[in-house]
LUMZA-419850 format. One record per residue: x, y, z of N, C-alpha, C in turn; residue in one letter. Coordinates in Angstrom, 3 decimals, decimal comma. Layout:
BEGIN
[[X Y Z] [X Y Z] [X Y Z] "A"],
...
***
This chain:
BEGIN
[[-22,372 31,062 0,735] [-21,311 30,219 1,232] [-20,475 29,782 0,037] "M"],
[[-19,199 29,722 0,229] [-18,336 29,192 -0,818] [-17,220 28,364 -0,214] "T"],
[[-16,909 27,329 -0,897] [-15,778 26,483 -0,519] [-14,632 26,928 -1,421] "I"],
[[-14,117 28,100 -1,144] [-13,130 28,703 -2,031] [-11,735 28,113 -1,871] "S"],
[[-11,275 27,914 -0,665] [-9,926 27,377 -0,459] [-9,824 25,976 -1,037] "A"],
[[-10,819 25,171 -0,783] [-10,834 23,804 -1,298] [-10,799 23,794 -2,821] "T"],
[[-11,621 24,608 -3,451] [-11,664 24,657 -4,910] [-10,346 25,139 -5,489] "S"],
[[-9,746 26,145 -4,880] [-8,478 26,681 -5,373] [-7,368 25,639 -5,300] "A"],
[[-7,281 24,938 -4,179] [-6,232 23,932 -4,022] [-6,474 22,757 -4,974] "V"],
[[-7,714 22,330 -5,102] [-8,022 21,220 -6,012] [-7,688 21,597 -7,451] "A"],
[[-7,986 22,821 -7,840] [-7,663 23,265 -9,196] [-6,158 23,278 -9,414] "A"],
[[-5,420 23,737 -8,429] [-3,959 23,790 -8,552] [-3,354 22,390 -8,634] "A"],
[[-3,826 21,481 -7,822] [-3,247 20,136 -7,820] [-3,693 19,309 -9,020] "T"],
[[-4,760 19,726 -9,669] [-5,226 18,996 -10,851] [-4,216 19,079 -11,991] "A"],
[[-3,256 19,997 -11,881] [-2,214 20,127 -12,910] [-1,165 19,020 -12,799] "R"],
[[-1,111 18,342 -11,667] [-0,167 17,242 -11,472] [-0,829 15,972 -12,008] "T"],
[[-0,234 15,339 -13,017] [-0,891 14,198 -13,679] [-1,402 13,111 -12,743] "P"],
[[-0,618 12,699 -11,753] [-1,057 11,609 -10,875] [-2,181 12,033 -9,933] "T"],
[[-2,333 13,329 -9,738] [-3,369 13,818 -8,831] [-4,587 14,361 -9,572] "L"],
[[-4,526 14,390 -10,898] [-5,585 15,028 -11,674] [-6,970 14,456 -11,363] "R"],
[[-7,150 13,164 -11,484] [-8,481 12,560 -11,285] [-8,989 12,773 -9,857] "A"],
[[-8,187 12,473 -8,816] [-8,721 12,701 -7,474] [-8,949 14,183 -7,168] "P"],
[[-8,122 15,068 -7,712] [-8,314 16,503 -7,479] [-9,582 17,001 -8,163] "A"],
[[-9,840 16,496 -9,363] [-11,063 16,890 -10,059] [-12,297 16,370 -9,334] "E"],
[[-12,185 15,188 -8,742] [-13,301 14,651 -7,957] [-13,551 15,524 -6,725] "R"],
[[-12,481 15,959 -6,064] [-12,625 16,866 -4,919] [-13,295 18,157 -5,373] "V"],
[[-12,828 18,711 -6,472] [-13,394 19,970 -6,968] [-14,875 19,804 -7,306] "R"],
[[-15,244 18,685 -7,932] [-16,648 18,429 -8,255] [-17,489 18,326 -6,985] "D"],
[[-16,992 17,575 -6,007] [-17,728 17,426 -4,744] [-17,811 18,753 -3,995] "R"],
[[-16,773 19,574 -4,111] [-16,783 20,898 -3,473] [-17,870 21,778 -4,088] "A"],
[[-18,007 21,717 -5,401] [-19,060 22,505 -6,061] [-20,449 22,051 -5,620] "R"],
[[-20,638 20,761 -5,529] [-21,944 20,231 -5,102] [-22,238 20,612 -3,647] "R"],
[[-21,217 20,509 -2,807] [-21,387 20,884 -1,393] [-21,663 22,374 -1,269] "A"],
[[-20,990 23,168 -2,076] [-21,177 24,609 -2,035] [-22,609 24,991 -2,413] "D"],
[[-23,150 24,333 -3,427] [-24,534 24,612 -3,836] [-25,510 24,253 -2,715] "A"],
[[-25,296 23,111 -2,081] [-26,163 22,705 -0,963] [-25,993 23,654 0,216] "A"],
[[-24,770 24,123 0,454] [-24,519 25,047 1,564] [-25,218 26,378 1,334] "A"],
[[-25,211 26,860 0,101] [-25,894 28,120 -0,201] [-27,392 27,990 0,045] "A"],
[[-27,952 26,863 -0,365] [-29,381 26,631 -0,138] [-29,670 26,487 1,362] "E"],
[[-28,779 25,803 2,066] [-28,929 25,628 3,504] [-28,855 26,979 4,209] "C"],
[[-27,898 27,795 3,807] [-27,730 29,125 4,405] [-28,997 29,960 4,204] "W"],
[[-29,542 29,934 2,993] [-30,778 30,670 2,713] [-31,921 30,156 3,582] "A"],
[[-31,997 28,854 3,743] [-33,049 28,269 4,578] [-32,883 28,679 6,040] "A"],
[[-31,648 28,680 6,512] [-31,402 29,092 7,899] [-31,777 30,555 8,108] "L"],
[[-31,421 31,398 7,140] [-31,741 32,825 7,252] [-33,245 33,072 7,181] "C"],
[[-33,943 32,279 6,381] [-35,384 32,449 6,209] [-36,192 31,676 7,242] "A"],
[[-35,534 30,819 7,996] [-36,235 30,033 9,007] [-37,101 28,941 8,417] "G"],
[[-36,738 28,433 7,236] [-37,534 27,374 6,611] [-36,717 26,094 6,474] "C"],
[[-37,365 25,077 5,945] [-36,726 23,766 5,832] [-36,583 23,387 4,360] "D"],
[[-35,642 24,026 3,662] [-35,423 23,760 2,238] [-34,681 22,441 2,056] "A"],
[[-34,827 21,813 0,884] [-34,147 20,532 0,620] [-32,629 20,597 0,797] "P"],
[[-32,017 21,722 0,468] [-30,571 21,862 0,610] [-30,109 21,705 2,039] "G"],
[[-30,962 22,071 2,957] [-30,637 21,942 4,378] [-30,482 20,473 4,753] "R"],
[[-31,301 19,651 4,172] [-31,220 18,211 4,441] [-30,132 17,542 3,601] "R"],
[[-29,821 18,101 2,433] [-28,827 17,504 1,529] [-27,393 17,828 1,941] "A"],
[[-27,201 18,923 2,638] [-25,847 19,377 2,937] [-24,980 18,342 3,661] "L"],
[[-25,449 17,709 4,727] [-24,574 16,737 5,399] [-24,049 15,641 4,467] "P"],
[[-24,908 15,134 3,584] [-24,459 14,106 2,634] [-23,447 14,661 1,642] "N"],
[[-23,676 15,875 1,178] [-22,734 16,502 0,240] [-21,372 16,707 0,903] "R"],
[[-21,377 17,107 2,161] [-20,112 17,312 2,873] [-19,413 15,983 3,144] "L"],
[[-20,183 14,939 3,430] [-19,568 13,616 3,610] [-18,932 13,146 2,302] "R"],
[[-19,599 13,403 1,174] [-19,032 13,052 -0,127] [-17,726 13,812 -0,368] "E"],
[[-17,696 15,086 0,003] [-16,477 15,879 -0,147] [-15,387 15,352 0,779] "L"],
[[-15,753 14,989 1,987] [-14,769 14,426 2,924] [-14,199 13,115 2,384] "S"],
[[-15,057 12,290 1,803] [-14,606 11,020 1,229] [-13,663 11,254 0,045] "E"],
[[-14,012 12,205 -0,816] [-13,136 12,525 -1,950] [-11,795 13,069 -1,458] "A"],
[[-11,833 13,837 -0,388] [-10,606 14,384 0,202] [-9,749 13,258 0,754] "T"],
[[-10,371 12,294 1,410] [-9,665 11,135 1,936] [-9,012 10,334 0,806] "S"],
[[-9,759 10,125 -0,266] [-9,216 9,403 -1,424] [-8,034 10,150 -2,019] "D"],
[[-8,150 11,456 -2,113] [-7,066 12,280 -2,647] [-5,812 12,144 -1,775] "Y"],
[[-5,996 12,202 -0,475] [-4,865 12,157 0,460] [-4,181 10,794 0,448] "A"],
[[-4,950 9,753 0,259] [-4,389 8,403 0,282] [-4,509 7,785 1,665] "G"],
[[-4,786 6,514 1,696] [-5,037 5,802 2,946] [-3,863 5,895 3,912] "T"],
[[-2,677 5,707 3,390] [-1,485 5,719 4,260] [-1,339 7,060 4,991] "R"],
[[-1,458 8,150 4,240] [-1,334 9,475 4,853] [-2,527 9,767 5,761] "W"],
[[-3,724 9,469 5,292] [-4,972 9,784 6,006] [-4,996 9,163 7,398] "W"],
[[-4,523 7,913 7,501] [-4,539 7,228 8,790] [-3,203 7,300 9,521] "F"],
[[-2,204 7,887 8,894] [-0,892 8,062 9,520] [-0,676 9,514 9,895] "G"],
[[0,191 10,153 9,138] [0,539 11,550 9,412] [-0,654 12,492 9,354] "R"],
[[-1,676 12,133 8,633] [-2,840 13,000 8,480] [-3,927 12,817 9,514] "G"],
[[-3,681 11,996 10,519] [-4,755 11,690 11,476] [-5,298 12,934 12,179] "S"],
[[-4,431 13,885 12,525] [-4,924 15,099 13,189] [-5,770 15,927 12,226] "Q"],
[[-5,441 15,899 10,932] [-6,242 16,607 9,940] [-7,588 15,904 9,752] "H"],
[[-7,565 14,581 9,761] [-8,799 13,796 9,641] [-9,737 14,128 10,801] "R"],
[[-9,192 14,212 12,003] [-10,006 14,537 13,181] [-10,554 15,956 13,103] "E"],
[[-9,741 16,883 12,623] [-10,188 18,271 12,477] [-11,342 18,354 11,475] "R"],
[[-11,212 17,639 10,369] [-12,254 17,621 9,351] [-13,546 17,020 9,910] "L"],
[[-13,413 15,934 10,630] [-14,569 15,273 11,234] [-15,259 16,179 12,250] "S"],
[[-14,484 16,871 13,050] [-15,048 17,791 14,047] [-15,787 18,949 13,381] "S"],
[[-15,206 19,487 12,316] [-15,845 20,593 11,602] [-17,166 20,141 10,984] "A"],
[[-17,187 18,937 10,427] [-18,409 18,402 9,851] [-19,479 18,212 10,925] "L"],
[[-19,098 17,676 12,058] [-20,050 17,491 13,161] [-20,606 18,833 13,643] "A"],
[[-19,746 19,831 13,670] [-20,182 21,162 14,111] [-21,191 21,755 13,120] "R"],
[[-20,966 21,555 11,824] [-21,925 22,034 10,819] [-23,259 21,328 10,996] "I"],
[[-23,225 20,014 11,157] [-24,461 19,254 11,318] [-25,236 19,719 12,549] "E"],
[[-24,515 19,996 13,622] [-25,157 20,480 14,844] [-25,779 21,863 14,625] "E"],
[[-25,054 22,740 13,959] [-25,570 24,085 13,697] [-26,816 24,035 12,816] "A"],
[[-26,815 23,148 11,821] [-27,980 23,006 10,946] [-29,164 22,479 11,751] "V"],
[[-28,936 21,476 12,575] [-30,015 20,901 13,390] [-30,599 21,931 14,352] "A"],
[[-29,735 22,782 14,884] [-30,180 23,805 15,831] [-30,624 25,095 15,148] "E"],
[[-30,489 25,123 13,827] [-30,849 26,298 13,020] [-30,095 27,551 13,482] "R"],
[[-28,821 27,363 13,772] [-27,954 28,437 14,249] [-27,085 28,936 13,092] "D"],
[[-27,524 30,015 12,459] [-26,830 30,543 11,291] [-25,415 31,013 11,575] "G"],
[[-25,207 31,664 12,701] [-23,875 32,180 13,038] [-22,885 31,039 13,239] "A"],
[[-23,294 30,023 13,984] [-22,406 28,879 14,212] [-22,181 28,110 12,914] "D"],
[[-23,214 28,039 12,087] [-23,096 27,380 10,788] [-22,015 28,063 9,945] "F"],
[[-22,068 29,387 9,860] [-21,098 30,122 9,047] [-19,674 29,899 9,553] "A"],
[[-19,493 29,966 10,855] [-18,170 29,735 11,448] [-17,687 28,311 11,179] "E"],
[[-18,558 27,357 11,383] [-18,196 25,951 11,184] [-17,888 25,674 9,717] "A"],
[[-18,610 26,309 8,833] [-18,398 26,100 7,409] [-17,017 26,589 6,991] "F"],
[[-16,619 27,728 7,492] [-15,275 28,245 7,203] [-14,226 27,277 7,744] "V"],
[[-14,438 26,763 8,943] [-13,508 25,797 9,525] [-13,419 24,521 8,709] "G"],
[[-14,535 24,077 8,174] [-14,558 22,871 7,344] [-13,763 23,100 6,059] "Y"],
[[-14,012 24,227 5,404] [-13,287 24,541 4,172] [-11,786 24,601 4,425] "D"],
[[-11,385 25,234 5,510] [-9,966 25,311 5,844] [-9,390 23,926 6,129] "Q"],
[[-10,151 23,081 6,792] [-9,672 21,729 7,108] [-9,465 20,919 5,831] "A"],
[[-10,408 20,994 4,898] [-10,268 20,263 3,643] [-9,068 20,793 2,855] "V"],
[[-8,960 22,102 2,745] [-7,837 22,690 2,000] [-6,500 22,312 2,629] "A"],
[[-6,444 22,267 3,936] [-5,210 21,889 4,628] [-4,823 20,446 4,294] "T"],
[[-5,800 19,566 4,253] [-5,528 18,173 3,870] [-4,983 18,124 2,447] "V"],
[[-5,612 18,852 1,543] [-5,183 18,833 0,152] [-3,749 19,329 -0,002] "L"],
[[-3,406 20,350 0,738] [-2,058 20,913 0,649] [-1,033 19,995 1,305] "V"],
[[-1,322 19,524 2,492] [-0,340 18,772 3,268] [-0,176 17,315 2,866] "N"],
[[-1,192 16,709 2,327] [-1,111 15,276 2,047] [-0,099 14,926 0,966] "S"],
[[0,216 15,841 0,100] [1,174 15,546 -0,964] [2,365 16,503 -0,969] "H"],
[[2,599 17,170 0,157] [3,763 18,050 0,229] [4,985 17,239 0,627] "S"],
[[6,138 17,704 0,278] [7,377 17,027 0,615] [7,583 16,987 2,123] "R"],
[[7,073 17,999 2,814] [7,260 18,051 4,277] [6,445 16,984 4,988] "L"],
[[5,303 16,614 4,439] [4,418 15,660 5,091] [4,617 14,227 4,593] "E"],
[[5,097 14,062 3,384] [5,203 12,730 2,796] [6,572 12,120 3,119] "T"],
[[6,593 10,944 3,727] [7,875 10,320 4,045] [8,638 9,941 2,764] "P"],
[[9,945 9,968 2,867] [10,779 9,600 1,706] [10,625 8,112 1,414] "A"],
[[10,682 7,727 0,112] [10,510 6,310 -0,244] [11,652 5,441 0,250] "P"],
***
């Protein structure tokens, strides 16, 4: 499993001085979530209960929180509300797939989660989404 879209967008936005710290935090949380997801995926494929399987939901919540911080409260609860809901739904779907030990649904949900996070990162600071001062 890889959180590739999220990492790519976070790396790109880290070049903007005002976004550097929050983007680096997103990238760090994405790496941690990715490591837990790989362990979870291996556990699901092997039918065992590895620690990564239990750690993944917390790692994804940390990534979601870092994404929220990056986006900013005003955007997150305003124009970004549909993205926030999409991210929350994807996270719930991953948690359900892990609980049910459903590898196929897990893989699909994981891709949806990565896309949701990357979409937030791209849209939260774009000129099209940000209202004029």
